N, C-alpha and C positions, 0 to 999 in steps of 0.2 A: 504494500500500500504506500502511496506517495506520502512523504512527510510534509510537503508544502502544497497548498491548494493551487497556486498559480505561479509560474515563472515568466520572466526572469525576476530575480531579486538581487540585492547588493550585499556585500560584506566589506566592512571597513577595517583597515589596518592602519597603524600610525603613519606609514609612508605610501600607501597605495590602496585603491579601492577596486575590488574585482566584481565583475558581473557574473552572477551564478545562473547558468542556463538550464540546469536540470539535475537529474539524479542518476546514480549508477550503483552497482553492488560489486565491490572489489573482491568479494569472496567467490565470484563466479567467473566463468570464461567470458571475455568481452573482446570486441574489436574496436578499432579507432575510427570507424567510419562515421560515428554519430557525435564526435567531439570536436570542439573548435579550439584551436591553439590559443593559449593564454586566458581562457575562460574558466570559471570555477564550476565544479559539479559536487553536489552533496552525496557523499558516500553513505547510503542507508545502513551499511554494516557498522560503521563507527560513529555516525552522525556528526561528521566534520566535513568541511568543504576542502576539496583538493583541486589544484590548478592543473589543467591538462597541458602536456607538452608532447610534441610528436616524437621527440627523442630525449634522452637524458640531458637536463639543463646543465649549463656550465657551472652554476652554483645551485645544486639541487636542494640544498637545505635552507635556502633563503626563505622559501615559502613551502607549504605542503604541496609538493608537485607529485603528479603521477603520469606514467607513460605505459605503453603496451608493448610487451615482448612475448611473442608466440601465444597471443590471445590471453595472456595473463597480465594482471595489473601489477606494476612495480611502483612502489612509493618511495619518496625521499624520506629522510629522517630529520625533520626540523626539531629545534629545541622545544621543550615543553611550553615555554613562554610564547613562542610563535604558534605552536599547535593549538593552544587555548584560544587564540584570537580567531580561529576558524571554526568554532563550535556552532552547532545548529542554532542556538539561541542568540547568536550574534547577527543573524540575517535581518536585513531591513528591506521593506517594500520599496518598489521603484516608483518614483513620482514622475510618471510618464509625461504629463502635461507640462510640468516645469522644465523637464529636460528638452522637450521639443521646442519650447519657447526660447531657451538659452541657445540651443543648437542653431535655430534660425537666425539668432542675433550675432553669431560668431562664426569663425571659420574652423572651429574645432570639430573634427570628424568623429571623435569618440567622447560623447558628452559626459560619460560617467567620471571623467577625470577633471571636469570643470569644478574648481574649488567652491564657488558659491552655490552650485547645485548640491554638492555633497553636504555643505554646511546647512543648506535649506532642508535637506532630508533628515539630517541627524540632530539638529537642534530641537530641544524640547519646546522652545517658544515659537517654532515655525511650523510649517506644514507637517502633519503627523500621518504617516502611512504604515500602520502595523501589518506585519506579515500574518496571514491566516494559515494556521497549522491544521493538518487533518485531525489531530488528536484534540483540538480545542473543543470545548463543550458548546452547545448550541447558543447559549447566551453570549459567550465570548465571540463566536463567529458572527453573530448578528450585529453586535456593536462594532466590531472591526470592519465588517462589510459596509456599514453605514458611514463610518468615519472615512474610509477610503473613497467612497462615492462622493461625499461632501467636499473633500479636498480642502480642509479647513486648517486655520491656525488656532491652536488651543488657547493661545494668549488672549484672543478676543473674548473668551468666556470667563476670564478671571473675575470680572465684576459680579458674576453670579454666585461666586463662592464666598461663604461666610468664614472659612478657614483658609489661611494663606497657602498651605501646602496641599489642599484638597485635590487639585488637578494633578499634581505630581504623584500623589498617592494613587489616584485613579489610574493614571497611566502605568505606574509600576505594577499594579494589580493586573492590568490588562495584558502586560508583557510577560508576566510570570507564568510558570508552567502549571500553576494550580487552577482549579476550576473557578469560574467567576461566581461571586456571591450575588444574591438578589439585591443586596444593599448597593453594590457598585453598579449593577445593571440599571437599577432605578435612578442612581445618581447620574449616569451617562444619559439616560433617556430624558431626565428632567433638564439637564444642562443643555442638551442639543434640541430640546423642544419636540420630543418624539412621543407619539402615543402608540401603544402596543395592543394588538388584537391577537388572541390565541384561540384557535379552534381545537377542541378535543372531541375526537370521534373514534368509534371502534374500527379496527381493521377488518379485512375479510377473514383473517385467521382467528379473530377473537371468538372464544368459546361462549362468553357471556357478553352479548352486545348491548350497547346503549340504545334506548328507544330513539333518541335523536342526539345530535351533537350539542355540546356545551360550548360556550364562548366566554372568554375573559376579556373585559374592556378596561384598559388601564385608566382611561379618563373617568370611569365610574368606580374603579377598583372593586369590581364585583364580577361574579360568574352567573351567567344566565343560560337557560335552555334556549335554543335557537328560536323556538316558537314564542318565547317570552319577550323577545326583543321588541322595542318600540317600532312600529311600522315605518317611522321616519328614519330609522337607522339605515345607513348605506355603507356597504363595504367599500374599501378604497378602490378606485377605478384606475386601470392601467392607461396612461396617456396614449392616445392614438397618434403614433409618429408618422402616419401616412396622411394626416390631414393636409389638405392643400388650401391655401388661402386665395 
């Protein structure tokens, strides 16, 4: 199973930033046809990013490098300090819109090395794009997806916080490997101005089926049978993108 929902993502080191294109399993036979020189790939075997090289690099231990010999993965031996910089939890989502904007304004052909883009992605006070992991619980996936879609600066919401470090604590909890609490989920929803609708219904495989679905509405903070809803209630509509003016 994939460790990350979508690629590419980035990984930062003190002197260089690598674009991570996908995943591989170093414990199995592999060929080099699907790898790009100089790009990072997450090894699902050790949950670290390794940088692909077509052949053994001149300084193989500068970064975690890997190359292929006789369909076998051969890895360099970086120091533990360097190795730790390439852990799975160090991955950062790619701010595509910002990169396109900067690329169009400059002659730089590889936008991930533009300093202000990297700073923009990595600074807590700027645009925040959390990586969505496959193992994230549904509350955490939901909030991360909304944040990535909004493409927002968290700094603009500081005025809503009664405690100085609340946003920092919320962000740390979101990026931690632990499950998201309902307290933090509600805090994110309130800060971002979201309302949540949850439908609970039996599956086809249920042995004991509900007579009808239940629905939770955050704006009323209550659970109703679908038939008990006010007739004026309307489910969110999907915008028709094919509308022609």
